[in-house]
C-alpha positions as CSV (number, residue, x, y, z in Angstrom):
1,X,8.4,0.7,-24.3
2,X,10.1,-0.7,-21.2
3,X,9.4,-4.1,-19.7
4,X,8.8,-4.2,-16.0
5,X,9.1,-7.8,-14.7
6,X,6.6,-8.6,-11.9
7,X,6.8,-12.4,-11.3
8,X,8.1,-15.7,-12.6
9,X,5.7,-17.2,-15.2
10,X,5.6,-20.5,-13.3
11,X,4.0,-18.7,-10.3
12,X,1.2,-17.2,-12.3
13,X,-1.2,-20.1,-12.2
14,X,-5.0,-20.0,-12.4
15,X,-6.4,-18.0,-9.5
16,X,-3.1,-16.0,-9.1
17,X,-3.7,-12.5,-7.7
18,X,-0.9,-10.2,-6.5
19,X,-0.7,-6.5,-5.8
20,X,2.5,-4.6,-6.6
21,X,3.5,-1.2,-5.5
22,X,6.5,0.0,-7.4
23,X,7.4,3.7,-7.2
24,X,4.2,5.5,-8.3
25,X,2.6,2.3,-9.7
26,X,0.0,0.5,-7.7
27,X,-1.4,-2.4,-9.7
28,X,-2.8,-5.9,-9.5
29,X,-1.7,-8.9,-11.7
30,X,-4.2,-11.7,-12.0
31,X,-4.8,-14.9,-13.8
32,X,-8.5,-15.8,-14.1
33,X,-10.2,-17.9,-16.7
34,X,-6.9,-18.5,-18.4
35,X,-6.3,-14.8,-19.0
36,X,-3.5,-12.8,-17.4
37,X,-4.5,-9.2,-16.7
38,X,-2.9,-6.2,-15.0
39,X,-4.9,-3.2,-13.8
40,X,-4.7,-0.3,-11.4
41,X,-5.2,-1.5,-7.8
42,X,-7.7,1.3,-6.9
43,X,-11.2,1.8,-8.3
44,X,-11.4,5.3,-9.9
45,X,-14.7,5.9,-8.3
46,X,-13.7,6.1,-4.6
47,X,-10.3,4.5,-4.5
48,X,-11.5,1.2,-3.0
49,X,-8.9,-1.6,-3.4
50,X,-9.7,-3.9,-6.3
51,X,-7.2,-6.5,-5.1
52,X,-10.0,-8.8,-4.0
53,X,-12.6,-7.7,-6.5
54,X,-14.7,-10.4,-8.2
55,X,-13.7,-11.2,-11.8
56,X,-16.1,-12.8,-14.2
57,X,-15.8,-13.1,-18.0
58,X,-13.2,-10.4,-18.3
59,X,-15.0,-7.9,-16.0
60,X,-13.8,-6.8,-12.5
61,X,-16.3,-5.7,-10.0
62,X,-15.4,-3.2,-7.3
63,X,-16.2,-4.7,-3.9
64,X,-17.5,-1.5,-2.5
65,X,-20.2,-0.4,-5.0
66,X,-20.2,-3.2,-7.5
67,X,-18.9,-0.9,-10.3
68,X,-17.9,-3.1,-13.3
69,X,-14.9,-2.5,-15.5
70,X,-13.6,-4.2,-18.6
71,X,-10.2,-5.8,-18.1
72,X,-9.5,-5.2,-21.8
73,X,-10.4,-1.5,-22.2
74,X,-10.8,-0.4,-18.6
75,X,-14.1,1.2,-19.5
76,X,-16.8,1.4,-16.8
77,X,-19.6,-0.7,-18.2
78,X,-22.3,1.8,-17.2
79,X,-20.3,4.8,-18.3
80,X,-20.8,6.6,-15.0
81,X,-17.2,6.4,-13.8
82,X,-13.7,7.2,-15.1
83,X,-11.8,4.5,-16.9
84,X,-9.7,2.0,-14.9
85,X,-6.1,2.0,-16.0
86,X,-5.2,-1.3,-17.7
87,X,-1.6,-2.3,-18.3
88,X,-0.3,-4.3,-21.2
89,X,0.9,-7.7,-19.9
90,X,4.0,-9.0,-21.5
91,X,6.1,-12.2,-21.3
92,X,9.9,-12.3,-21.5
93,X,11.6,-15.6,-21.1
94,X,10.3,-17.0,-17.8
95,X,9.0,-13.7,-16.5
96,X,5.7,-12.0,-16.7
97,X,5.3,-8.2,-16.3
98,X,3.9,-5.1,-18.0
99,X,5.1,-2.7,-20.7
100,X,5.5,0.9,-19.7
101,X,5.9,3.9,-21.9
102,X,9.4,5.5,-21.7
């Protein structure tokens, strides 16, 4: 596994939300309800941006059709849509990022 730093830990306060486009990766890093999550920036249904999707109790809602995805597993809660890619958040020193497969 390879660590990809995204931001300084001090910046990732409650309500933090930032989109990152790095090579072929397009993801959103958020801190909501004390939890830091990283997930694909586009809904797998119709590729709507999830950057401003509502997050409640570990669920992100697509702003276009309201599709709900678990921020833990990426599963679509109704089972009608493909899984949302979720990235493993990792902390190293004063940085927060994701772990990528080599």
